PDB file of N, CA, C and O in Angstrom:
ATOM      1  N   MET A   1     -19.007  11.680 -35.379  1.00  0.00           N
ATOM      2  CA  MET A   1     -19.834  12.150 -34.206  1.00  0.00           C
ATOM      3  C   MET A   1     -19.280  11.575 -32.893  1.00  0.00           C
ATOM      4  O   MET A   1     -18.780  10.468 -32.690  1.00  0.00           O
ATOM      5  N   LYS A   2     -19.463  12.456 -32.169  1.00  0.00           N
ATOM      6  CA  LYS A   2     -18.013  12.029 -30.832  1.00  0.00           C
ATOM      7  C   LYS A   2     -19.454  11.253 -30.180  1.00  0.00           C
ATOM      8  O   LYS A   2     -20.657  11.512 -30.217  1.00  0.00           O
ATOM      9  N   LYS A   3     -18.657  10.228 -29.610  1.00  0.00           N
ATOM     10  CA  LYS A   3     -19.520   9.587 -28.402  1.00  0.00           C
ATOM     11  C   LYS A   3     -19.298  10.364 -26.808  1.00  0.00           C
ATOM     12  O   LYS A   3     -18.507  10.968 -26.083  1.00  0.00           O
ATOM     13  N   GLN A   4     -20.972   9.687 -26.969  1.00  0.00           N
ATOM     14  CA  GLN A   4     -21.062  10.835 -24.799  1.00  0.00           C
ATOM     15  C   GLN A   4     -20.172  10.141 -24.102  1.00  0.00           C
ATOM     16  O   GLN A   4     -19.828   9.003 -24.421  1.00  0.00           O
ATOM     17  N   LEU A   5     -19.816  10.648 -23.290  1.00  0.00           N
ATOM     18  CA  LEU A   5     -19.340  10.148 -21.512  1.00  0.00           C
ATOM     19  C   LEU A   5     -20.246  10.514 -21.066  1.00  0.00           C
ATOM     20  O   LEU A   5     -20.998  11.488 -21.036  1.00  0.00           O
ATOM     21  N   SER A   6     -19.922   8.450 -20.241  1.00  0.00           N
ATOM     22  CA  SER A   6     -20.929   8.668 -19.393  1.00  0.00           C
ATOM     23  C   SER A   6     -20.371  10.408 -17.916  1.00  0.00           C
ATOM     24  O   SER A   6     -19.646  11.381 -18.124  1.00  0.00           O
ATOM     25  N   ASN A   7     -21.152   9.999 -16.640  1.00  0.00           N
ATOM     26  CA  ASN A   7     -20.294  10.712 -15.954  1.00  0.00           C
ATOM     27  C   ASN A   7     -19.928   9.801 -14.843  1.00  0.00           C
ATOM     28  O   ASN A   7     -20.172  10.274 -13.733  1.00  0.00           O
ATOM     29  N   ARG A   8     -19.219   8.193 -14.860  1.00  0.00           N
ATOM     30  CA  ARG A   8     -18.218   7.371 -14.799  1.00  0.00           C
ATOM     31  C   ARG A   8     -17.031   7.878 -15.927  1.00  0.00           C
ATOM     32  O   ARG A   8     -16.222   8.655 -15.419  1.00  0.00           O
ATOM     33  N   ASP A   9     -16.908   7.718 -16.671  1.00  0.00           N
ATOM     34  CA  ASP A   9     -16.083   7.831 -17.718  1.00  0.00           C
ATOM     35  C   ASP A   9     -15.418   9.445 -17.645  1.00  0.00           C
ATOM     36  O   ASP A   9     -14.198   9.609 -17.618  1.00  0.00           O
ATOM     37  N   GLU A  10     -16.552  10.791 -17.613  1.00  0.00           N
ATOM     38  CA  GLU A  10     -15.661  11.685 -17.325  1.00  0.00           C
ATOM     39  C   GLU A  10     -14.922  11.682 -15.757  1.00  0.00           C
ATOM     40  O   GLU A  10     -13.910  12.384 -15.771  1.00  0.00           O
ATOM     41  N   GLN A  11     -15.195  11.057 -14.423  1.00  0.00           N
ATOM     42  CA  GLN A  11     -14.488  11.261 -13.542  1.00  0.00           C
ATOM     43  C   GLN A  11     -13.199  10.823 -13.390  1.00  0.00           C
ATOM     44  O   GLN A  11     -12.377  11.414 -12.689  1.00  0.00           O
ATOM     45  N   ILE A  12     -12.889   9.438 -14.244  1.00  0.00           N
ATOM     46  CA  ILE A  12     -12.024   8.529 -14.537  1.00  0.00           C
ATOM     47  C   ILE A  12     -11.423   9.833 -15.780  1.00  0.00           C
ATOM     48  O   ILE A  12     -11.370   9.285 -16.881  1.00  0.00           O
ATOM     49  N   LEU A  13     -11.301  10.249 -15.805  1.00  0.00           N
ATOM     50  CA  LEU A  13     -10.276  10.717 -17.087  1.00  0.00           C
ATOM     51  C   LEU A  13      -9.685  12.323 -16.233  1.00  0.00           C
ATOM     52  O   LEU A  13      -8.616  12.913 -16.397  1.00  0.00           O
ATOM     53  N   LEU A  14     -10.854  12.673 -15.321  1.00  0.00           N
ATOM     54  CA  LEU A  14     -10.177  13.924 -14.398  1.00  0.00           C
ATOM     55  C   LEU A  14      -9.437  13.074 -13.329  1.00  0.00           C
ATOM     56  O   LEU A  14      -8.254  13.366 -13.501  1.00  0.00           O
ATOM     57  N   LEU A  15      -9.514  12.219 -12.364  1.00  0.00           N
ATOM     58  CA  LEU A  15      -8.646  11.556 -11.787  1.00  0.00           C
ATOM     59  C   LEU A  15      -7.530  11.409 -12.322  1.00  0.00           C
ATOM     60  O   LEU A  15      -6.545  11.902 -11.772  1.00  0.00           O
ATOM     61  N   LEU A  16      -7.408  10.701 -13.511  1.00  0.00           N
ATOM     62  CA  LEU A  16      -5.993  10.435 -14.440  1.00  0.00           C
ATOM     63  C   LEU A  16      -5.051  11.499 -14.356  1.00  0.00           C
ATOM     64  O   LEU A  16      -3.861  11.441 -14.045  1.00  0.00           O
ATOM     65  N   LYS A  17      -6.092  12.966 -14.837  1.00  0.00           N
ATOM     66  CA  LYS A  17      -5.685  14.380 -15.118  1.00  0.00           C
ATOM     67  C   LYS A  17      -5.023  14.521 -13.868  1.00  0.00           C
ATOM     68  O   LYS A  17      -3.821  14.778 -13.794  1.00  0.00           O
ATOM     69  N   LYS A  18      -5.867  14.340 -12.746  1.00  0.00           N
ATOM     70  CA  LYS A  18      -4.854  14.764 -11.715  1.00  0.00           C
ATOM     71  C   LYS A  18      -3.611  14.059 -10.975  1.00  0.00           C
ATOM     72  O   LYS A  18      -2.557  14.534 -10.553  1.00  0.00           O
ATOM     73  N   PHE A  19      -4.042  12.962 -10.972  1.00  0.00           N
ATOM     74  CA  PHE A  19      -2.408  12.022 -11.065  1.00  0.00           C
ATOM     75  C   PHE A  19      -1.883  11.191 -11.846  1.00  0.00           C
ATOM     76  O   PHE A  19      -1.436  10.119 -11.438  1.00  0.00           O
ATOM     77  N   ASP A  20      -1.849  11.663 -13.453  1.00  0.00           N
ATOM     78  CA  ASP A  20      -1.443  10.620 -14.368  1.00  0.00           C
ATOM     79  C   ASP A  20      -1.219   9.645 -14.623  1.00  0.00           C
ATOM     80  O   ASP A  20      -1.332   9.500 -15.840  1.00  0.00           O
ATOM     81  N   PHE A  21      -0.811   8.418 -13.927  1.00  0.00           N
ATOM     82  CA  PHE A  21      -0.903   7.655 -13.730  1.00  0.00           C
ATOM     83  C   PHE A  21      -1.820   7.023 -12.820  1.00  0.00           C
ATOM     84  O   PHE A  21      -1.676   7.485 -11.688  1.00  0.00           O
ATOM     85  N   MET A  22      -2.631   6.214 -12.888  1.00  0.00           N
ATOM     86  CA  MET A  22      -3.429   4.818 -12.157  1.00  0.00           C
ATOM     87  C   MET A  22      -3.055   3.448 -12.914  1.00  0.00           C
ATOM     88  O   MET A  22      -2.931   3.210 -14.115  1.00  0.00           O
ATOM     89  N   THR A  23      -2.920   2.629 -11.769  1.00  0.00           N
ATOM     90  CA  THR A  23      -3.037   1.012 -12.824  1.00  0.00           C
ATOM     91  C   THR A  23      -4.730   0.923 -12.984  1.00  0.00           C
ATOM     92  O   THR A  23      -5.566   1.826 -12.962  1.00  0.00           O
ATOM     93  N   ARG A  24      -4.848  -0.244 -13.119  1.00  0.00           N
ATOM     94  CA  ARG A  24      -6.630  -0.720 -13.648  1.00  0.00           C
ATOM     95  C   ARG A  24      -7.310  -1.306 -12.442  1.00  0.00           C
ATOM     96  O   ARG A  24      -8.532  -1.355 -12.300  1.00  0.00           O
ATOM     97  N   ASP A  25      -6.192  -1.858 -11.371  1.00  0.00           N
ATOM     98  CA  ASP A  25      -6.763  -1.969  -9.748  1.00  0.00           C
ATOM     99  C   ASP A  25      -7.322  -0.884  -9.478  1.00  0.00           C
ATOM    100  O   ASP A  25      -8.488  -0.629  -9.776  1.00  0.00           O
ATOM    101  N   GLN A  26      -6.615  -0.187  -8.932  1.00  0.00           N
ATOM    102  CA  GLN A  26      -6.611   1.777  -8.669  1.00  0.00           C
ATOM    103  C   GLN A  26      -8.018   1.948  -9.006  1.00  0.00           C
ATOM    104  O   GLN A  26      -9.021   1.931  -8.292  1.00  0.00           O
ATOM    105  N   LEU A  27      -7.815   2.168 -10.635  1.00  0.00           N
ATOM    106  CA  LEU A  27      -9.594   2.419 -10.878  1.00  0.00           C
ATOM    107  C   LEU A  27     -10.565   1.740 -10.550  1.00  0.00           C
ATOM    108  O   LEU A  27     -11.711   2.143 -10.347  1.00  0.00           O
ATOM    109  N   SER A  28      -9.982   0.197 -10.448  1.00  0.00           N
ATOM    110  CA  SER A  28     -11.723  -0.265 -10.325  1.00  0.00           C
ATOM    111  C   SER A  28     -11.972  -0.184  -8.343  1.00  0.00           C
ATOM    112  O   SER A  28     -12.949   0.335  -7.803  1.00  0.00           O
ATOM    113  N   ARG A  29     -11.307  -0.560  -7.929  1.00  0.00           N
ATOM    114  CA  ARG A  29     -11.254  -0.200  -6.278  1.00  0.00           C
ATOM    115  C   ARG A  29     -12.117   1.361  -6.510  1.00  0.00           C
ATOM    116  O   ARG A  29     -13.322   1.484  -6.289  1.00  0.00           O
ATOM    117  N   TYR A  30     -11.295   2.380  -6.952  1.00  0.00           N
ATOM    118  CA  TYR A  30     -12.061   3.838  -6.573  1.00  0.00           C
ATOM    119  C   TYR A  30     -13.799   3.680  -7.540  1.00  0.00           C
ATOM    120  O   TYR A  30     -14.900   3.958  -7.064  1.00  0.00           O
ATOM    121  N   PHE A  31     -13.569   3.266  -8.667  1.00  0.00           N
ATOM    122  CA  PHE A  31     -14.684   3.483  -9.509  1.00  0.00           C
ATOM    123  C   PHE A  31     -15.598   2.091  -9.291  1.00  0.00           C
ATOM    124  O   PHE A  31     -16.490   1.837 -10.100  1.00  0.00           O
ATOM    125  N   ASN A  32     -15.310   1.153  -8.088  1.00  0.00           N
ATOM    126  CA  ASN A  32     -15.987   0.083  -8.646  1.00  0.00           C
ATOM    127  C   ASN A  32     -16.085  -0.547 -10.034  1.00  0.00           C
ATOM    128  O   ASN A  32     -17.014  -0.385 -10.826  1.00  0.00           O
ATOM    129  N   LEU A  33     -15.264  -1.102 -10.168  1.00  0.00           N
ATOM    130  CA  LEU A  33     -15.743  -1.284 -11.912  1.00  0.00           C
ATOM    131  C   LEU A  33     -15.900  -2.800 -12.005  1.00  0.00           C
ATOM    132  O   LEU A  33     -15.953  -3.203 -13.167  1.00  0.00           O
ATOM    133  N   GLY A  34     -15.974  -3.593 -11.200  1.00  0.00           N
ATOM    134  CA  GLY A  34     -16.252  -4.616 -10.952  1.00  0.00           C
ATOM    135  C   GLY A  34     -15.462  -6.148 -11.376  1.00  0.00           C
ATOM    136  O   GLY A  34     -14.472  -6.457 -10.713  1.00  0.00           O
ATOM    137  N   LYS A  35     -15.904  -7.023 -12.422  1.00  0.00           N
ATOM    138  CA  LYS A  35     -14.784  -7.637 -13.268  1.00  0.00           C
ATOM    139  C   LYS A  35     -14.066  -6.968 -14.104  1.00  0.00           C
ATOM    140  O   LYS A  35     -14.242  -5.839 -14.562  1.00  0.00           O
ATOM    141  N   LYS A  36     -12.635  -8.288 -14.412  1.00  0.00           N
ATOM    142  CA  LYS A  36     -11.864  -7.707 -15.701  1.00  0.00           C
ATOM    143  C   LYS A  36     -12.397  -7.251 -16.551  1.00  0.00           C
ATOM    144  O   LYS A  36     -12.329  -6.074 -16.908  1.00  0.00           O
ATOM    145  N   ARG A  37     -13.386  -8.608 -17.296  1.00  0.00           N
ATOM    146  CA  ARG A  37     -14.380  -8.159 -18.481  1.00  0.00           C
ATOM    147  C   ARG A  37     -14.389  -6.625 -18.337  1.00  0.00           C
ATOM    148  O   ARG A  37     -13.590  -6.006 -19.039  1.00  0.00           O
ATOM    149  N   ASN A  38     -15.471  -5.713 -17.234  1.00  0.00           N
ATOM    150  CA  ASN A  38     -15.625  -4.734 -17.272  1.00  0.00           C
ATOM    151  C   ASN A  38     -14.395  -3.997 -16.628  1.00  0.00           C
ATOM    152  O   ASN A  38     -14.681  -3.124 -15.808  1.00  0.00           O
ATOM    153  N   LYS A  39     -13.772  -4.105 -16.748  1.00  0.00           N
ATOM    154  CA  LYS A  39     -12.534  -2.917 -16.132  1.00  0.00           C
ATOM    155  C   LYS A  39     -12.196  -2.907 -17.778  1.00  0.00           C
ATOM    156  O   LYS A  39     -12.400  -1.799 -18.272  1.00  0.00           O
ATOM    157  N   ASN A  40     -11.689  -3.989 -18.781  1.00  0.00           N
ATOM    158  CA  ASN A  40     -11.007  -3.693 -19.594  1.00  0.00           C
ATOM    159  C   ASN A  40     -12.131  -3.011 -20.925  1.00  0.00           C
ATOM    160  O   ASN A  40     -11.763  -2.395 -21.925  1.00  0.00           O
ATOM    161  N   ARG A  41     -13.163  -3.266 -20.638  1.00  0.00           N
ATOM    162  CA  ARG A  41     -14.346  -2.270 -21.816  1.00  0.00           C
ATOM    163  C   ARG A  41     -14.590  -0.973 -21.335  1.00  0.00           C
ATOM    164  O   ARG A  41     -15.089  -0.132 -22.084  1.00  0.00           O
ATOM    165  N   VAL A  42     -14.287  -0.707 -20.136  1.00  0.00           N
ATOM    166  CA  VAL A  42     -14.190   0.954 -19.534  1.00  0.00           C
ATOM    167  C   VAL A  42     -13.049   1.807 -20.267  1.00  0.00           C
ATOM    168  O   VAL A  42     -13.073   2.806 -20.985  1.00  0.00           O
ATOM    169  N   LEU A  43     -11.602   0.616 -19.556  1.00  0.00           N
ATOM    170  CA  LEU A  43     -11.030   0.934 -20.142  1.00  0.00           C
ATOM    171  C   LEU A  43     -10.561   1.038 -21.520  1.00  0.00           C
ATOM    172  O   LEU A  43      -9.420   1.495 -21.588  1.00  0.00           O
ATOM    173  N   HIS A  44     -11.041   0.782 -22.510  1.00  0.00           N
ATOM    174  CA  HIS A  44     -11.026   0.630 -23.774  1.00  0.00           C
ATOM    175  C   HIS A  44     -11.763   1.416 -24.403  1.00  0.00           C
ATOM    176  O   HIS A  44     -11.380   2.035 -25.396  1.00  0.00           O
ATOM    177  N   ASN A  45     -12.540   1.470 -24.071  1.00  0.00           N
ATOM    178  CA  ASN A  45     -13.959   2.462 -23.993  1.00  0.00           C
ATOM    179  C   ASN A  45     -13.117   4.161 -24.596  1.00  0.00           C
ATOM    180  O   ASN A  45     -13.077   4.781 -25.659  1.00  0.00           O
ATOM    181  N   LEU A  46     -12.590   4.335 -23.269  1.00  0.00           N
ATOM    182  CA  LEU A  46     -11.358   5.333 -22.847  1.00  0.00           C
ATOM    183  C   LEU A  46     -10.276   5.930 -23.765  1.00  0.00           C
ATOM    184  O   LEU A  46      -9.909   7.081 -23.999  1.00  0.00           O
ATOM    185  N   SER A  47      -9.818   4.421 -24.300  1.00  0.00           N
ATOM    186  CA  SER A  47      -8.676   4.273 -25.047  1.00  0.00           C
ATOM    187  C   SER A  47      -8.114   5.518 -26.235  1.00  0.00           C
ATOM    188  O   SER A  47      -7.022   6.058 -26.410  1.00  0.00           O
ATOM    189  N   SER A  48      -9.260   5.622 -26.812  1.00  0.00           N
ATOM    190  CA  SER A  48      -9.470   6.391 -27.972  1.00  0.00           C
ATOM    191  C   SER A  48      -9.151   8.107 -27.773  1.00  0.00           C
ATOM    192  O   SER A  48      -8.829   8.990 -28.568  1.00  0.00           O
ATOM    193  N   ILE A  49      -9.469   8.074 -25.997  1.00  0.00           N
ATOM    194  CA  ILE A  49     -10.292   9.811 -25.794  1.00  0.00           C
ATOM    195  C   ILE A  49      -8.800   9.884 -24.992  1.00  0.00           C
ATOM    196  O   ILE A  49      -8.338  10.980 -25.310  1.00  0.00           O
ATOM    197  N   TYR A  50      -8.147   9.415 -24.378  1.00  0.00           N
ATOM    198  CA  TYR A  50      -6.982   9.918 -23.287  1.00  0.00           C
ATOM    199  C   TYR A  50      -5.786   9.320 -23.889  1.00  0.00           C
ATOM    200  O   TYR A  50      -4.730   9.452 -23.271  1.00  0.00           O
ATOM    201  N   HIS A  51      -5.791   8.401 -25.487  1.00  0.00           N
ATOM    202  CA  HIS A  51      -4.874   8.397 -25.646  1.00  0.00           C
ATOM    203  C   HIS A  51      -3.539   9.321 -26.200  1.00  0.00           C
ATOM    204  O   HIS A  51      -2.341   9.308 -25.916  1.00  0.00           O
ATOM    205  N   PRO A  52      -4.567  10.307 -27.348  1.00  0.00           N
ATOM    206  CA  PRO A  52      -4.071  11.458 -28.261  1.00  0.00           C
ATOM    207  C   PRO A  52      -3.364  12.164 -27.101  1.00  0.00           C
ATOM    208  O   PRO A  52      -2.351  12.802 -27.390  1.00  0.00           O
ATOM    209  N   PHE A  53      -3.826  12.128 -25.642  1.00  0.00           N
ATOM    210  CA  PHE A  53      -3.252  13.373 -24.956  1.00  0.00           C
ATOM    211  C   PHE A  53      -2.085  12.751 -23.914  1.00  0.00           C
ATOM    212  O   PHE A  53      -1.840  13.145 -22.774  1.00  0.00           O
ATOM    213  N   GLY A  54      -1.433  11.641 -24.668  1.00  0.00           N
ATOM    214  CA  GLY A  54      -0.450  10.742 -24.022  1.00  0.00           C
ATOM    215  C   GLY A  54      -0.579  10.384 -22.681  1.00  0.00           C
ATOM    216  O   GLY A  54       0.429   9.995 -22.089  1.00  0.00           O
ATOM    217  N   MET A  55      -1.957  10.468 -21.936  1.00  0.00           N
ATOM    218  CA  MET A  55      -2.168  10.324 -20.742  1.00  0.00           C
ATOM    219  C   MET A  55      -1.925   8.879 -20.267  1.00  0.00           C
ATOM    220  O   MET A  55      -1.742   8.545 -19.097  1.00  0.00           O
ATOM    221  N   VAL A  56      -1.953   7.928 -21.528  1.00  0.00           N
ATOM    222  CA  VAL A  56      -1.443   6.505 -21.454  1.00  0.00           C
ATOM    223  C   VAL A  56      -1.487   5.585 -23.046  1.00  0.00           C
ATOM    224  O   VAL A  56      -2.333   5.796 -23.915  1.00  0.00           O
ATOM    225  N   THR A  57      -0.489   4.665 -23.139  1.00  0.00           N
ATOM    226  CA  THR A  57      -0.602   4.370 -24.044  1.00  0.00           C
ATOM    227  C   THR A  57      -1.126   3.247 -24.488  1.00  0.00           C
ATOM    228  O   THR A  57      -1.959   2.815 -23.691  1.00  0.00           O
ATOM    229  N   LYS A  58      -0.989   2.589 -25.429  1.00  0.00           N
ATOM    230  CA  LYS A  58      -1.475   1.124 -25.805  1.00  0.00           C
ATOM    231  C   LYS A  58      -0.821  -0.269 -24.868  1.00  0.00           C
ATOM    232  O   LYS A  58      -1.213  -1.383 -24.523  1.00  0.00           O
ATOM    233  N   ARG A  59      -0.091   0.235 -24.781  1.00  0.00           N
ATOM    234  CA  ARG A  59       1.160  -1.083 -24.081  1.00  0.00           C
ATOM    235  C   ARG A  59       0.551  -0.208 -22.828  1.00  0.00           C
ATOM    236  O   ARG A  59       1.005  -1.139 -22.163  1.00  0.00           O
ATOM    237  N   PHE A  60       0.266   0.222 -22.360  1.00  0.00           N
ATOM    238  CA  PHE A  60      -0.262   0.465 -20.460  1.00  0.00           C
ATOM    239  C   PHE A  60      -1.108  -0.265 -20.347  1.00  0.00           C
ATOM    240  O   PHE A  60      -1.010  -1.175 -19.523  1.00  0.00           O
ATOM    241  N   ILE A  61      -2.161  -0.128 -21.088  1.00  0.00           N
ATOM    242  CA  ILE A  61      -3.249  -0.999 -21.269  1.00  0.00           C
ATOM    243  C   ILE A  61      -3.623  -2.438 -21.786  1.00  0.00           C
ATOM    244  O   ILE A  61      -4.698  -2.995 -21.567  1.00  0.00           O
ATOM    245  N   THR A  62      -2.485  -2.995 -22.566  1.00  0.00           N
ATOM    246  CA  THR A  62      -2.657  -4.598 -22.929  1.00  0.00           C
ATOM    247  C   THR A  62      -1.721  -5.319 -21.823  1.00  0.00           C
ATOM    248  O   THR A  62      -1.495  -6.513 -21.632  1.00  0.00           O
ATOM    249  N   SER A  63      -1.286  -4.219 -21.202  1.00  0.00           N
ATOM    250  CA  SER A  63      -0.126  -4.719 -19.799  1.00  0.00           C
ATOM    251  C   SER A  63      -0.714  -5.231 -18.985  1.00  0.00           C
ATOM    252  O   SER A  63      -0.311  -6.312 -18.555  1.00  0.00           O
ATOM    253  N   THR A  64      -1.900  -4.627 -18.471  1.00  0.00           N
ATOM    254  CA  THR A  64      -2.621  -4.625 -17.373  1.00  0.00           C
ATOM    255  C   THR A  64      -3.820  -5.304 -17.441  1.00  0.00           C
ATOM    256  O   THR A  64      -4.621  -5.196 -16.513  1.00  0.00           O
ATOM    257  N   ILE A  65      -4.156  -6.264 -18.790  1.00  0.00           N
ATOM    258  CA  ILE A  65      -5.380  -7.392 -18.880  1.00  0.00           C
ATOM    259  C   ILE A  65      -4.432  -8.862 -17.948  1.00  0.00           C
ATOM    260  O   ILE A  65      -4.990  -9.946 -17.778  1.00  0.00           O
TER     261      ILE A  65
END
């Protein structure tokens, strides 16, 4: 069963598609993600979606934590 994406998650994916690469801080400022723990949760939840398409690697996520 596929997880339903929130509107914010869809917008993050569309922005990543448009710019190819954005840092966690850039995404946080654009989407007002709040504290570090929430930023990490949002990116972790999206990693299974955009990782298979080569948009981001696990190394990117862990290096930005």
